[in-house]
N, C-alpha and C positions, 0 to 999 in steps of 0.2 A: 504495499500500499504507500502510494507516494505522500509526500509532504502536504500537497493541496487537500487529498482527500482525509488525512488525518485531522487537518484544520475543520474541514467540512464536518467531520463527523464530532470533533470535540466541542464546537460552536454549536451545532443543532442538537447535540445530547444535553448541553447545559441548558440551551433555549426550553426543551421538551420538561427536562425535570423542574425546572422553575415554573413553568406553566402550570404543570400538573399539581404542585405542591401550591400555588396559588388558587387555583380553582379548587381543590378538595379544602382547603383551609379556610374559604370565604363562600362555600355554597350557601351558607345561611342569607347571604345578600338576595337570594333568588326567591326569598318570601317576599320581598318588598315589591318587586315586580314593578318599579318605575322606568320611566325612559331611562335615567342615566343608569341604572343598575343594569338593565338589559345590553345597555348599549357597551358597558364596559364588559359585559360577559361575551358580547360578539368580538370584541377586540382581543379577549384572553383566547378565546376558541381560534379567531384566525390567526395569532401569534403560535400557538401551538400546533394548527395544522401546516402554517407555512414551515415551521421546523421539520416536520414528519415528510413534507411533500419535498423539501429541498435534499433530506437526506436518500429518498428513493430516485429521486432525478441525478444526484450525483452517482449513487450506486451503477444505474443503468446506463449512465453515460458511456460511449464507445462500445457497448456491446452489441453485437451483431442479433438480428431476427425481428420479426414483425412485433413480437410482444413487446420487447424492449423498446422498440420504436413508439409503439401506442404510449405506453407508461410513460416515456419521456415527454410527448405531446401533452398528455394529461395532466402530469406533474407541474410542468413548466408553465402551462395554461394558468392552472389552479394558482400557482403563484404568483404569478401576475395579476390574477384578478383580486387576489386577497390583498397584494400591496395597494391597489386601488380602493377597494372596500375600506381597509382601514384608515387610510387618509380622510375617506368620508365620516366614518363613524367617529373619528377624533373631533372632526369639526361639530357633528351633534353632541357629542359627551361636553363639548366647552359651552355650547349654548345653555344645555343645561345646569352645568356647575355654575355658571355666571348669569343663569336666570334671564337671557337676552334670546333676541329672534331677530334673523336675518330677514332680509327683503325677500320677496316672491322670484324676483329677479335672480338673486344671489343662489337663493337655492334651487332655482331651475339649472344654475350653470353647474352647481356641483353634483346635483343629480344627473345633470346629463353626460356628464365628463363620466360618472361611473357607468350610466347604462352604454352610452358610446363605446367606452374601453371592452366591455363584456360582448359586445356585438363584433368589435375589431377581432376579438379573439377569436371568434368563431370564424371570420374571415380569414385568419391567421393558418387556419389548419390548411386549406388548398393552396395558399398564395404564399406564405412564409414571410409574410410581411414585417412582423414581429421578431421572429426566430423561426428558426427551422433546424433540421437534423440533416446534416449533410452526408456524403457517401461513406464517410467513415463511422457513421452512426454517432456521431459527436455534435453537442448544441452549439449552434451559432448565432450570433446577432441578426437580425434582418434590418432594412431603411428604415422603419417605424419604430425601433426600440426605445429611442432616445425620446418618443413622444410619451411613452410610460413614464419614464424618468423625471420629464418637465411637470406631468401631470401630478406625480407624487410629491415633488417639491413643492408645487403650487399648493396642493392641500394643504401642507405643514405651513407655508407662509400664510395661508389665509388664515389659519388657526392663529398665528402670531399675530396677524393684523386685527383680527377680531378681538383679541386678548386686550390687546393695546387701545382700541377702540374704546371698549369698556373700561379700561384702567384709566384712561385720560378722562372719560366722562364720569366714572366714579370714583376717583382719586384712590385712597387707601381701603376705602370702604371693601371693594372688589378686589380679593386676592388669590391668585392663583401661580403655582410654580411654572411659569411658561417654559422656563429651560427643560423641564420633564418632557415635554413634546418634541422641542427642538433638537438636544443635544443627542441623544442615543439613535434616532431613527436618521437624523441628517447624517450622523458620522457612518453609520451603516451603508448607507445610499453612497456617500463619499467612496468608503472603501471598498464596495463590492460592485457598484453598477458604473462608479465614473472613472476610479483609478485603476479597478480590477487587480485589488490587493489582496483582499480576504474575502471569503465569503461569509459575512458577519450580519446581514441584514436581518435576519431569523432572529438571532441572540439579541441584536439591538431592539427589535419590536419588542420582545420579553422584557427585557429593561425597561422600557417605557410603561408598558402594561402594569410591571409591578410597580413602578412609580407612582403611576395613577392609585392604585389600591390602597399603598401605604397613605397617600396622602387622603384620600377618602377616610380610610380607617382614623387617622389622626383627626380631620376635620368632624368627626361623630363627636368628639367631647365637647365641639361647640354647638352641636346641634339639639334643639329640643325634640325629644322622642316623638311627641305626641303631634307636634305642627310641622316639623320638619324645618320651623324656622331657626335663626341663630337664637343662642340661649344667654344668661347672665353672666357667664364665662367668657364669652364674644365681649362683653362691654369692658373687661378688663384689656383685651387688645386693642380696643377702640381708645381707650383713655391713653394709652402709650403711643398710639401711632395717629392720631386724627392732627396734632400739631405739627406733622413735618410739612414742609413745603409751604404752599399757599392753599393748602385743604384745612385751614383752622378756622375759616368760615363756611358755615352751610345752615339749612334749616332741620329743625327737630320737631316732630310730630309725636305727641302721646296720645295714644288711644285706648279707650276702656268701653266694655259691652255694658250698655245700658240694661238694666233687668237680669243679667245674668243669674244670680242667685235665685230670681223668681224662677227663672227656666229649669235650673237645676232642683230647686225642691219641687218644683210641680210635676216634669217629666223625667226626673231622675238622672244622675252622673253620665249615663251614655248620652242622653241628648245633650248635656253639658258638653261633653267631650266632641259631638258632633259638630255643635257649634262654633267652637275653638278650630277645629280643623276646617271648617268652612269658611270661617273668617279669616284664617291665615291665607286662605287659597285665592279668596278676593281681594286681599292685600296684594298680593304678589302678582295677581293680574293687572291691578292699577300702576303698581311701583315699577315692577321689571327692574330694568338696568339702571333705573334714575336713582335708587338707593338702597339701603340696607334694612331689613326689619329683625327686630329683636322680639321674642317674647320675654317680656319686661319681668311679670310676675302675675300667675293666676289669668285673670281676663284683659290684661293689659299689655298693649303692645309699643313696642318706640320703632320709628322710622326716621333713619337719617337720610335725609335728602342731601343729593351732592349737586347743591346748586345754592347760590346765594341769590337768587334771582326772586322776588317778591311773586312776579306772575306766574312763574313756574310753580311755585310751591301753593298758590290758592288754586291753579289748574289741577293740581294734583288732590288736594281738597275736595273740590268740587267732584273730583271724578271719584274719588273713593264712597263720597255720600251716594255718588247716581248709581255706584256700584251695589252697593246695598240696597237701595232702594228696588232696582232692578230685580235683585235676587228676591226680595220679600214679596215681589209680584209674582214672580214665576214658580217660587217654592210652594211644595202642598205640605209644609209643614204647619204642625198647628200654634206656631209660634214665629215672630218675626225679629229680626237681629237688627240692633241698631248700635250703633257707636258714636261715643263722645269725642272730639278730637280738639287737642289743643296744640297750637304751632308757637314755635319761638325761632327767632332768627339768633344763631347763635355765634361767638367769637371768641373762640379757645386763647387769642391772647390776652383777653381780658377778663375771661369767666374760666372757672372749674367746669367739667362734666357734671359734677353733683348740682351746682347751681343752675347749669342750665335744665337740668332734669327737673329739678325743683319749681321753676318757673313755668315749664311745659308742663308739668303736673297741675299747677294752679289754674293753668289758662283752660286745660281740659275739664276740670270739675267747674269751670265756670260756664263750659259749654254744657255739661252735665246739668245744670241746675235748670237751664234753659229748656232743655229736653224734658226733664219731668215736670217742670211748669206747663208745657204743652200737651202733655201726655199724663194726666193725673190717672189715668186708668191703670198704668204700669205699676206695678210695686216696686219700690225702690228697696234695695237691699241695705240691710244695716250692719 
């Protein structure tokens, strides 16, 4: 066995063991079945199957016979498609992680690339436009090989651009280790597909997926289990990071669910939990990438808006109220969900986080007083 095959088997074996370990150790995540978890599962399986296919393809390379030729075409085609699919899934994962949405045109382009390359791989079998098996039964690149490399790099660069767009829009409130995306996979593409130095793309992909899983595990410490929002522990992070750069000025919204205790007492704690989860969903629908939502305590939520614009904050408040009104109109529940909102323009260069929270809380209770005056039929919790 020559040195090249030793390198292939070593790298792919490492990738397979790493992915099997990650998949077996994180099967509990399947219980959640949200988009982020499903996407992460697809990425994990893709990395695992890429390493397996790479082992098979290199083992059959140079072997005579129709069977070996079919296996070579099938395994290499599969690897090309997995490379593109993984890039698409990275973008989907990033959208879910940062709670952002791309435009329809943007989404059409990245989907189109994925579907187009799949069709091109089918066309490759009779034409050899991407790769072909030569007369010596060895793999060779075709004239359109570099198109796939460009698309792969394009997907990763798109992740980078999306991340920095949200980062610049959201300041330090939206955090994610973008280097987890960039480093390993880009190095794998560089060494394997551009410089042709070593077949390490599969192993690089497994390192990327492992980094994502570790990050998600770490982030769970800052997530509220019931609503999926950030929790009070995340507030400590904000206290030390909000003052960085020019991000010391922003708007804070304090929200409290009106009549929550009455719902709990009348319909039970399961209904109360349902109200909290639905409220979190409605808040996320409105806020999106404009800010960060924290479940502060019980039925209280805090929104840090990444803006110092009065008009943007007022528009956000109006949209929040409209979102709850629309939900109540369409809901079949025997109760309605109403929120009191207090807003405050914060400047951390002049005030502490505690001062800001106290002022926003006071304004929220002023709004709550007005609500109960206008809705005497709703029992106020004590």
